[in-house]
C-alpha positions as a Markdown table, in Angstrom:
| # | Residue | x | y | z |
|---|---|---|---|---|
| 1 | Gly | -114.9 | 101.6 | -108.9 |
| 2 | Trp | -115.2 | 105.3 | -109.4 |
| 3 | Asp | -113.1 | 105.5 | -112.6 |
| 4 | Val | -110.7 | 108.0 | -111.2 |
| 5 | Glu | -108.0 | 108.8 | -113.8 |
| 6 | Trp | -105.3 | 111.1 | -112.4 |
| 7 | Glu | -103.5 | 113.5 | -114.8 |
| 8 | Leu | -100.3 | 115.4 | -114.1 |
| 9 | Ala | -101.2 | 119.0 | -114.5 |
| 10 | Gly | -97.6 | 120.1 | -113.8 |
| 11 | Thr | -95.3 | 121.0 | -110.9 |
| 12 | Glu | -95.8 | 123.9 | -108.5 |
| 13 | Thr | -94.2 | 125.3 | -105.4 |
| 14 | Val | -96.4 | 124.9 | -102.3 |
| 15 | Asp | -95.0 | 126.4 | -99.0 |
| 16 | Gly | -91.5 | 126.4 | -100.5 |
| 17 | Ala | -91.6 | 122.7 | -101.6 |
| 18 | Gln | -91.8 | 121.4 | -105.2 |
| 19 | Ala | -95.1 | 119.5 | -105.7 |
| 20 | Tyr | -96.7 | 117.5 | -108.4 |
| 21 | His | -100.1 | 118.9 | -109.2 |
| 22 | Val | -102.5 | 116.1 | -110.2 |
| 23 | Thr | -106.1 | 116.4 | -111.1 |
| 24 | Ala | -109.0 | 114.1 | -111.6 |
| 25 | Ser | -112.8 | 114.2 | -112.5 |
| 26 | Pro | -114.3 | 111.0 | -111.0 |
| 27 | Asp | -117.8 | 109.9 | -112.0 |
| 28 | Pro | -120.1 | 111.8 | -109.6 |
| 29 | Lys | -123.0 | 109.4 | -110.0 |
| 30 | Lys | -120.9 | 106.5 | -109.0 |
| 31 | Ile | -119.6 | 108.3 | -105.9 |
| 32 | Ala | -123.0 | 109.5 | -104.9 |
| 33 | Gly | -124.4 | 106.0 | -105.3 |
| 34 | Asp | -121.7 | 104.5 | -103.2 |
| 35 | Val | -122.1 | 107.1 | -100.5 |
| 36 | Leu | -125.8 | 106.3 | -100.3 |
| 37 | Lys | -125.1 | 102.6 | -100.2 |
| 38 | Ala | -122.5 | 103.2 | -97.5 |
| 39 | Leu | -125.1 | 104.9 | -95.4 |
| 40 | Glu | -127.1 | 101.7 | -95.5 |
| 41 | Asp | -124.2 | 99.6 | -94.2 |
| 42 | Pro | -124.4 | 98.8 | -90.5 |
| 43 | Glu | -120.6 | 98.3 | -90.5 |
| 44 | Leu | -120.1 | 102.0 | -91.3 |
| 45 | Tyr | -121.6 | 103.0 | -88.0 |
| 46 | Lys | -119.5 | 100.5 | -86.1 |
| 47 | Lys | -116.3 | 101.8 | -87.9 |
| 48 | Leu | -117.1 | 105.4 | -86.8 |
| 49 | Gly | -116.0 | 104.2 | -83.3 |
| 50 | Asp | -118.3 | 106.8 | -81.7 |
| 51 | Pro | -121.7 | 105.6 | -80.9 |
| 52 | Gln | -123.1 | 109.1 | -80.5 |
| 53 | Ala | -121.8 | 110.1 | -83.9 |
| 54 | Ala | -123.1 | 107.0 | -85.4 |
| 55 | Glu | -126.6 | 107.6 | -84.0 |
| 56 | Gln | -126.6 | 111.2 | -85.2 |
| 57 | Leu | -125.6 | 110.1 | -88.7 |
| 58 | Lys | -128.3 | 107.4 | -88.8 |
| 59 | Ala | -130.9 | 109.9 | -87.6 |
| 60 | Met | -129.8 | 112.4 | -90.3 |
| 61 | Lys | -130.0 | 109.8 | -93.0 |
| 62 | Ala | -133.5 | 108.7 | -91.9 |
| 63 | Glu | -134.8 | 112.2 | -91.6 |
| 64 | Asn | -133.3 | 113.3 | -95.0 |
| 65 | Ala | -133.6 | 110.2 | -97.1 |
| 66 | Lys | -135.7 | 111.9 | -99.8 |
| 67 | Gln | -133.4 | 115.0 | -99.9 |
| 68 | Leu | -130.3 | 112.7 | -100.2 |
| 69 | Lys | -131.8 | 111.0 | -103.2 |
| 70 | Glu | -132.6 | 114.5 | -104.7 |
| 71 | Leu | -129.0 | 115.5 | -104.0 |
| 72 | Gln | -127.7 | 112.4 | -105.6 |
| 73 | Lys | -129.6 | 113.3 | -108.8 |
| 74 | Ala | -128.4 | 116.9 | -108.7 |
| 75 | Leu | -124.7 | 116.0 | -108.5 |
| 76 | Lys | -123.2 | 116.8 | -111.9 |
| 77 | Thr | -119.5 | 117.3 | -111.5 |
| 78 | Ile | -116.6 | 116.6 | -109.2 |
| 79 | Glu | -113.1 | 118.0 | -109.8 |
| 80 | Val | -110.3 | 117.0 | -107.5 |
| 81 | Gly | -106.7 | 118.4 | -107.3 |
| 82 | Leu | -103.8 | 117.3 | -105.2 |
| 83 | Trp | -100.4 | 118.8 | -104.8 |
| 84 | Ile | -98.0 | 116.0 | -103.7 |
| 85 | Asp | -94.4 | 116.8 | -102.5 |
| 86 | Thr | -92.0 | 115.6 | -105.1 |
| 87 | Asp | -89.5 | 114.5 | -102.4 |
| 88 | Ser | -91.6 | 113.0 | -99.5 |
| 89 | Met | -94.7 | 112.2 | -101.6 |
| 90 | Tyr | -96.8 | 113.7 | -98.9 |
| 91 | Val | -100.0 | 115.5 | -99.9 |
| 92 | Arg | -99.3 | 119.2 | -99.3 |
| 93 | Lys | -102.5 | 120.7 | -100.6 |
| 94 | Gly | -105.9 | 119.5 | -101.9 |
| 95 | Ser | -109.0 | 120.9 | -103.5 |
| 96 | Met | -112.4 | 119.6 | -104.6 |
| 97 | Arg | -115.1 | 121.3 | -106.6 |
| 98 | Val | -118.6 | 119.9 | -106.6 |
| 99 | Gly | -121.2 | 121.1 | -109.1 |
| 100 | Leu | -124.9 | 120.6 | -108.6 |
| 101 | Asp | -127.9 | 121.2 | -110.9 |
| 102 | Ala | -130.6 | 122.2 | -108.4 |
| 103 | Thr | -133.4 | 122.6 | -110.9 |
| 104 | Gly | -134.9 | 119.2 | -109.9 |
| 105 | Ile | -134.6 | 119.7 | -106.1 |
| 106 | Lys | -137.9 | 120.3 | -104.4 |
| 107 | Asp | -138.2 | 123.4 | -102.3 |
| 108 | Ala | -135.0 | 124.8 | -103.9 |
| 109 | Glu | -136.8 | 128.2 | -104.0 |
| 110 | Gly | -135.4 | 129.4 | -107.3 |
| 111 | Leu | -131.9 | 128.0 | -106.9 |
| 112 | Thr | -130.9 | 126.5 | -110.2 |
| 113 | Ala | -127.2 | 125.6 | -109.6 |
| 114 | Leu | -124.6 | 125.4 | -106.8 |
| 115 | Thr | -120.9 | 125.0 | -106.7 |
| 116 | Leu | -119.1 | 123.9 | -103.5 |
| 117 | Asp | -115.4 | 124.5 | -103.3 |
| 118 | Ile | -113.4 | 122.7 | -100.6 |
| 119 | Ala | -109.7 | 123.1 | -100.0 |
| 120 | Phe | -107.1 | 122.0 | -97.4 |
| 121 | Thr | -103.4 | 122.3 | -96.8 |
| 122 | Met | -100.9 | 120.2 | -94.8 |
| 123 | Ala | -97.6 | 121.5 | -93.6 |
| 124 | Asp | -94.8 | 121.2 | -91.0 |
| 125 | Phe | -94.2 | 117.5 | -91.6 |
| 126 | Gly | -91.7 | 116.1 | -89.2 |
| 127 | Glu | -92.1 | 119.0 | -86.8 |
| 128 | Pro | -92.6 | 118.1 | -83.1 |
| 129 | Val | -96.1 | 118.6 | -81.8 |
| 130 | Glu | -97.9 | 117.5 | -78.6 |
| 131 | Val | -100.9 | 115.5 | -79.4 |
| 132 | Glu | -103.0 | 113.0 | -77.4 |
| 133 | Ala | -104.0 | 110.5 | -80.1 |
| 134 | Pro | -107.6 | 109.4 | -80.1 |
| 135 | Ala | -108.1 | 105.9 | -78.8 |
| 136 | Lys | -108.9 | 104.6 | -82.3 |
| 137 | Ala | -106.4 | 106.7 | -84.3 |
| 138 | Lys | -105.6 | 105.3 | -87.8 |
| 139 | Asp | -102.2 | 105.0 | -89.4 |
| 140 | Phe | -101.0 | 108.1 | -91.4 |
| 141 | Asp | -99.7 | 105.8 | -94.2 |
| 142 | Lys | -103.2 | 104.6 | -94.7 |
| 143 | Leu | -104.6 | 108.1 | -94.9 |
| 144 | Met | -102.0 | 109.1 | -97.5 |
| 145 | Glu | -102.7 | 105.9 | -99.5 |
| 146 | Gln | -106.4 | 106.7 | -99.5 |
| 147 | Leu | -105.8 | 110.4 | -100.5 |
| 148 | Val | -103.7 | 109.4 | -103.5 |
| 149 | Gly | -105.5 | 106.3 | -104.4 |
| 150 | Gly | -102.5 | 104.0 | -104.0 |
| 151 | Met | -100.7 | 105.6 | -106.9 |
| 152 | Met | -97.7 | 106.4 | -104.9 |
| 153 | Thr | -96.9 | 103.0 | -103.5 |
| 154 | Gly | -93.6 | 102.7 | -101.7 |
| 155 | Ala | -93.7 | 106.3 | -100.4 |
| 156 | Ser | -92.5 | 106.6 | -96.9 |
| 157 | Thr | -94.8 | 108.2 | -94.3 |
| 158 | Ser | -95.3 | 108.0 | -90.7 |
| 159 | Gly | -97.7 | 109.1 | -87.9 |
| 160 | Ser | -101.4 | 108.9 | -87.1 |
| 161 | Tyr | -104.5 | 110.9 | -88.0 |
């Protein structure tokens, strides 16, 4: 429902592996609206699996409801980039840039715009590690499917996150 249209920006080498670089600019208003709607859903708090984290999120939402609405209005752009290994179809790298117009935010104290850059990398797939999985760990295949929006169906993955 976010009208995400992925485009192939090319291929690049990431940590020695060939990767497809795909980009998208989803509709920021739809995403912000869905996030605020999700914060109203009692099922979200159950799915967190951690009652303390759920209570903290509920309290933050209640205390900051007005600011969250202002933030929703300020959200202007979202740009997403993924670098997907051409062989394994694993996401090797990701980035997101969020642009905000702060001119309508109360108490912004002269701030007119803000850009947030977020990035991550993933590596060493298939390497042995010692991990004690959380009690409610979710399937790695599902994470990869969520990250790439189902566009890589049939890709083989394994593990938990």
